[in-house]
OpenMM code with the backbone's topology and positions (N, CA, C; nanometers):
from openmm import Vec3, app, unit

residues = "MET ALA LEU ARG PHE GLU ASN LYS GLU TYR VAL LEU GLU LYS GLU LEU LYS GLU LEU ASP GLU ASN GLU ALA THR PRO GLU ASP LEU ALA ALA TYR LYS LYS HIS TYR ASP ASP ALA THR LYS VAL ALA CYS ILE MET VAL ALA THR MET SER PRO GLU LEU GLN ARG ALA LEU GLU GLU ILE LEU PRO THR ILE SER ALA ARG TYR GLN GLY TRP GLN SER GLU ALA ILE PHE GLY ARG VAL".split()
positions = [
    Vec3(13.1494, 16.9964, 8.4677),
    Vec3(13.1517, 17.1393, 8.4836),
    Vec3(13.2952, 17.1896, 8.4981),
    Vec3(13.3725, 17.1216, 8.5812),
    Vec3(13.5119, 17.1630, 8.6001),
    Vec3(13.5914, 17.1478, 8.4718),
    Vec3(13.5614, 17.0449, 8.3929),
    Vec3(13.6331, 17.0241, 8.2673),
    Vec3(13.6087, 17.1377, 8.1696),
    Vec3(13.4846, 17.1811, 8.1612),
    Vec3(13.4515, 17.2898, 8.0700),
    Vec3(13.5172, 17.4195, 8.1166),
    Vec3(13.5169, 17.4412, 8.2485),
    Vec3(13.5772, 17.5622, 8.3037),
    Vec3(13.7261, 17.5680, 8.2708),
    Vec3(13.7921, 17.4546, 8.2761),
    Vec3(13.9364, 17.4508, 8.2504),
    Vec3(13.9693, 17.4170, 8.1047),
    Vec3(13.8681, 17.4114, 8.0187),
    Vec3(13.8859, 17.3806, 7.8759),
    Vec3(13.9585, 17.2489, 7.8537),
    Vec3(13.9145, 17.1461, 7.9261),
    Vec3(13.9767, 17.0149, 7.9132),
    Vec3(13.8792, 16.9076, 7.8670),
    Vec3(13.7566, 16.9454, 7.8352),
    Vec3(13.6589, 16.8448, 7.7939),
    Vec3(13.6956, 16.7804, 7.6608),
    Vec3(13.7838, 16.8427, 7.5848),
    Vec3(13.8232, 16.7859, 7.4554),
    Vec3(13.8880, 16.6491, 7.4705),
    Vec3(13.9501, 16.6203, 7.5854),
    Vec3(14.0171, 16.4911, 7.6008),
    Vec3(13.9172, 16.3762, 7.6056),
    Vec3(13.7909, 16.4059, 7.6347),
    Vec3(13.6887, 16.3019, 7.6350),
    Vec3(13.6416, 16.2707, 7.4938),
    Vec3(13.6597, 16.3639, 7.4029),
    Vec3(13.6099, 16.3487, 7.2670),
    Vec3(13.7193, 16.3169, 7.1655),
    Vec3(13.8401, 16.3614, 7.1918),
    Vec3(13.9490, 16.3462, 7.0958),
    Vec3(14.0472, 16.2407, 7.1455),
    Vec3(14.0741, 16.1422, 7.0604),
    Vec3(14.1636, 16.0332, 7.0971),
    Vec3(14.3087, 16.0827, 7.1010),
    Vec3(14.3824, 16.0352, 7.1996),
    Vec3(14.5247, 16.0665, 7.2102),
    Vec3(14.6000, 15.9587, 7.1337),
    Vec3(14.6483, 15.9929, 7.0171),
    Vec3(14.7159, 15.8958, 6.9313),
    Vec3(14.8648, 15.8955, 6.9608),
    Vec3(14.9246, 15.7784, 6.9409),
    Vec3(15.0682, 15.7651, 6.9618),
    Vec3(15.1431, 15.8575, 6.8652),
    Vec3(15.2599, 15.8981, 6.9091),
    Vec3(15.3384, 15.9933, 6.8319),
    Vec3(15.4784, 15.9381, 6.8123),
    Vec3(15.5277, 15.9402, 6.6907),
    Vec3(15.6649, 15.8984, 6.6631),
    Vec3(15.7557, 16.0170, 6.6923),
    Vec3(15.8278, 16.0080, 6.8021),
    Vec3(15.9106, 16.1212, 6.8453),
    Vec3(16.0201, 16.1553, 6.7455),
    Vec3(16.0630, 16.0577, 6.6671),
    Vec3(16.1694, 16.0828, 6.5696),
    Vec3(16.1223, 16.1644, 6.4503),
    Vec3(15.9937, 16.1559, 6.4199),
    Vec3(15.9410, 16.2260, 6.3030),
    Vec3(15.8531, 16.3454, 6.3386),
    Vec3(15.8235, 16.3621, 6.4668),
    Vec3(15.7321, 16.4688, 6.5093),
    Vec3(15.8029, 16.6038, 6.5129),
    Vec3(15.7285, 16.7059, 6.4809),
    Vec3(15.7805, 16.8421, 6.4914),
    Vec3(15.7731, 16.8854, 6.6382),
    Vec3(15.8447, 16.9907, 6.6747),
    Vec3(15.8343, 17.0414, 6.8122),
    Vec3(15.6904, 17.0801, 6.8486),
    Vec3(15.6155, 17.1302, 6.7519),
    Vec3(15.4753, 17.1660, 6.7766),
    Vec3(15.3917, 17.0418, 6.8050),
    Vec3(15.4174, 16.9342, 6.7274),
    Vec3(15.3463, 16.8079, 6.7507),
    Vec3(15.3760, 16.7533, 6.8894),
    Vec3(15.5027, 16.7579, 6.9283),
    Vec3(15.5423, 16.7091, 7.0609),
    Vec3(15.4764, 16.7903, 7.1720),
    Vec3(15.4725, 16.9216, 7.1558),
    Vec3(15.4105, 17.0077, 7.2567),
    Vec3(15.2602, 16.9802, 7.2664),
    Vec3(15.1945, 16.9618, 7.1523),
    Vec3(15.0502, 16.9332, 7.1519),
    Vec3(15.0228, 16.7980, 7.2156),
    Vec3(15.1072, 16.6990, 7.1860),
    Vec3(15.0906, 16.5663, 7.2447),
    Vec3(15.1074, 16.5727, 7.3964),
    Vec3(15.2109, 16.6419, 7.4421),
    Vec3(15.2359, 16.6528, 7.5870),
    Vec3(15.1199, 16.7233, 7.6565),
    Vec3(15.0679, 16.8289, 7.5958),
    Vec3(14.9550, 16.9008, 7.6558),
    Vec3(14.8326, 16.8101, 7.6643),
    Vec3(14.8031, 16.7378, 7.5560),
    Vec3(14.6881, 16.6484, 7.5556),
    Vec3(14.7067, 16.5389, 7.6611),
    Vec3(14.8261, 16.4815, 7.6699),
    Vec3(14.8547, 16.3770, 7.7684),
    Vec3(14.8383, 16.4302, 7.9109),
    Vec3(14.8944, 16.5470, 7.9378),
    Vec3(14.8827, 16.6079, 8.0707),
    Vec3(14.7371, 16.6395, 8.1046),
    Vec3(14.6636, 16.6928, 8.0078),
    Vec3(14.5226, 16.7241, 8.0308),
    Vec3(14.4415, 16.5968, 8.0555),
    Vec3(14.4717, 16.4902, 7.9822),
    Vec3(14.4010, 16.3636, 8.0016),
    Vec3(14.4268, 16.3083, 8.1414),
    Vec3(14.5483, 16.3240, 8.1907),
    Vec3(14.5809, 16.2789, 8.3259),
    Vec3(14.5029, 16.3593, 8.4291),
    Vec3(14.4956, 16.4904, 8.4098),
    Vec3(14.4202, 16.5752, 8.5023),
    Vec3(14.2719, 16.5392, 8.5008),
    Vec3(14.2175, 16.5140, 8.3823),
    Vec3(14.0761, 16.4775, 8.3702),
    Vec3(14.0499, 16.3458, 8.4424),
    Vec3(14.1395, 16.2508, 8.4260),
    Vec3(14.1225, 16.1225, 8.4952),
    Vec3(14.1216, 16.1426, 8.6462),
    Vec3(14.2087, 16.2274, 8.6964),
    Vec3(14.2120, 16.2551, 8.8406),
    Vec3(14.0829, 16.3229, 8.8870),
    Vec3(14.0335, 16.4165, 8.8079),
    Vec3(13.9083, 16.4841, 8.8424),
    Vec3(13.7936, 16.3838, 8.8448),
    Vec3(13.7903, 16.2946, 8.7470),
    Vec3(13.6828, 16.1965, 8.7402),
    Vec3(13.6847, 16.1032, 8.8611),
    Vec3(13.8024, 16.0567, 8.8990),
    Vec3(13.8119, 15.9679, 9.0146),
    Vec3(13.7761, 16.0427, 9.1424),
    Vec3(13.8212, 16.1668, 9.1540),
    Vec3(13.7947, 16.2445, 9.2751),
    Vec3(13.6460, 16.2733, 9.2941),
    Vec3(13.5712, 16.2800, 9.1851),
    Vec3(13.4289, 16.3125, 9.1965),
    Vec3(13.3389, 16.1889, 9.2015),
    Vec3(13.3992, 16.0704, 9.1946),
    Vec3(13.3209, 15.9470, 9.2030),
    Vec3(13.2774, 15.9210, 9.3462),
    Vec3(13.1653, 15.8541, 9.3587),
    Vec3(13.1220, 15.8120, 9.4916),
    Vec3(13.2165, 15.7019, 9.5406),
    Vec3(13.2291, 15.6844, 9.6715),
    Vec3(13.3169, 15.5786, 9.7236),
    Vec3(13.2793, 15.4390, 9.6707),
    Vec3(13.1505, 15.4135, 9.6539),
    Vec3(13.1077, 15.2832, 9.6029),
    Vec3(13.1572, 15.2611, 9.4603),
    Vec3(13.1467, 15.3646, 9.3783),
    Vec3(13.1926, 15.3544, 9.2402),
    Vec3(13.3447, 15.3398, 9.2345),
    Vec3(13.4168, 15.4091, 9.3220),
    Vec3(13.5621, 15.3953, 9.3274),
    Vec3(13.6011, 15.2518, 9.3618),
    Vec3(13.5326, 15.1913, 9.4598),
    Vec3(13.5625, 15.0530, 9.4977),
    Vec3(13.5358, 14.9579, 9.3814),
    Vec3(13.4248, 14.9786, 9.3123),
    Vec3(13.3917, 14.8938, 9.1979),
    Vec3(13.4986, 14.9065, 9.0892),
    Vec3(13.5445, 15.0271, 9.0651),
    Vec3(13.6485, 15.0500, 8.9656),
    Vec3(13.7788, 14.9828, 9.0063),
    Vec3(13.8140, 14.9913, 9.1334),
    Vec3(13.9358, 14.9272, 9.1821),
    Vec3(13.9299, 14.7760, 9.1628),
    Vec3(13.8116, 14.7185, 9.1725),
    Vec3(13.7974, 14.5740, 9.1553),
    Vec3(13.8159, 14.5310, 9.0100),
    Vec3(13.7712, 14.6129, 8.9148),
    Vec3(13.7805, 14.5728, 8.7746),
    Vec3(13.9035, 14.6294, 8.7042),
    Vec3(13.9735, 14.7221, 8.7673),
    Vec3(14.0891, 14.7865, 8.7032),
    Vec3(14.1974, 14.6873, 8.6615),
    Vec3(14.2342, 14.5875, 8.7438),
    Vec3(14.3369, 14.4925, 8.6981),
    Vec3(14.2977, 14.4197, 8.5695),
    Vec3(14.1711, 14.3855, 8.5550),
    Vec3(14.1243, 14.3178, 8.4338),
    Vec3(14.1345, 14.4110, 8.3136),
    Vec3(14.0918, 14.5343, 8.3314),
    Vec3(14.0993, 14.6324, 8.2221),
    Vec3(14.2442, 14.6563, 8.1830),
    Vec3(14.3314, 14.6707, 8.2811),
    Vec3(14.4741, 14.6954, 8.2555),
    Vec3(14.5360, 14.5797, 8.1780),
    Vec3(14.5062, 14.4574, 8.2201),
    Vec3(14.5622, 14.3396, 8.1534),
    Vec3(14.5161, 14.3324, 8.0082),
    Vec3(14.3887, 14.3597, 7.9844),
    Vec3(14.3376, 14.3566, 7.8471),
    Vec3(14.4008, 14.4659, 7.7624),
    Vec3(14.4158, 14.5850, 7.8201),
    Vec3(14.4764, 14.6964, 7.7460),
    Vec3(14.6203, 14.6617, 7.7078),
    Vec3(14.6959, 14.6056, 7.8019),
    Vec3(14.8346, 14.5686, 7.7724),
    Vec3(14.8403, 14.4609, 7.6653),
    Vec3(14.7434, 14.3702, 7.6667),
    Vec3(14.7368, 14.2682, 7.5627),
    Vec3(14.7122, 14.3294, 7.4267),
    Vec3(14.6227, 14.4269, 7.4220),
    Vec3(14.5954, 14.4957, 7.2955),
    Vec3(14.7173, 14.5715, 7.2467),
    Vec3(14.7898, 14.6335, 7.3392),
    Vec3(14.9111, 14.7054, 7.2992),
    Vec3(15.0133, 14.6084, 7.2426),
    Vec3(15.0305, 14.4923, 7.3064),
    Vec3(15.1254, 14.3926, 7.2567),
    Vec3(15.0868, 14.3457, 7.1178),
    Vec3(14.9578, 14.3226, 7.0967),
    Vec3(14.9111, 14.2806, 6.9639),
    Vec3(14.9415, 14.3882, 6.8610),
    Vec3(14.9206, 14.5126, 6.8972),
    Vec3(14.9451, 14.6221, 6.8037),
    Vec3(15.0929, 14.6335, 6.7705),
    Vec3(15.1769, 14.6176, 6.8716),
    Vec3(15.3226, 14.6295, 6.8506),
    Vec3(15.3748, 14.5114, 6.7692),
    Vec3(15.3422, 14.3904, 6.8135),
    Vec3(15.3956, 14.2729, 6.7465),
    Vec3(15.3247, 14.2454, 6.6152),
    Vec3(15.2061, 14.2968, 6.5986),
    Vec3(15.1343, 14.2792, 6.4726),
    Vec3(15.1964, 14.3611, 6.3612),
    Vec3(15.2680, 14.4664, 6.3960),
    Vec3(15.3313, 14.5531, 6.2956),
    Vec3(15.4668, 14.5014, 6.2521),
    Vec3(15.5285, 14.4179, 6.3331),
    Vec3(15.6658, 14.3711, 6.3045),
    Vec3(15.6680, 14.2760, 6.1894),
] * unit.nanometer
topology = app.Topology()
chain = topology.addChain("A")
for resn in residues:
    res = topology.addResidue(resn, chain)
    for name in ("N", "CA", "C"):
        topology.addAtom(name, app.Element.getBySymbol(name[0]), res)
């Protein structure tokens, strides 16, 4: 409900793609920054509205998710070289 009120629900549906800052226009950079900032706010809203039990469960699995995500990023970076 809060996401719709603040017009931020799009971050749940639209992927935030990486942006090449050297080739991006000022409009592209501004749109990327807005999407990134909105995604951060949405994440905070989601965590704030979680039950304490769900927050604890998330804290337990977050290191595993983070490690896997970083591994995927490394594969993407080194796979392009």
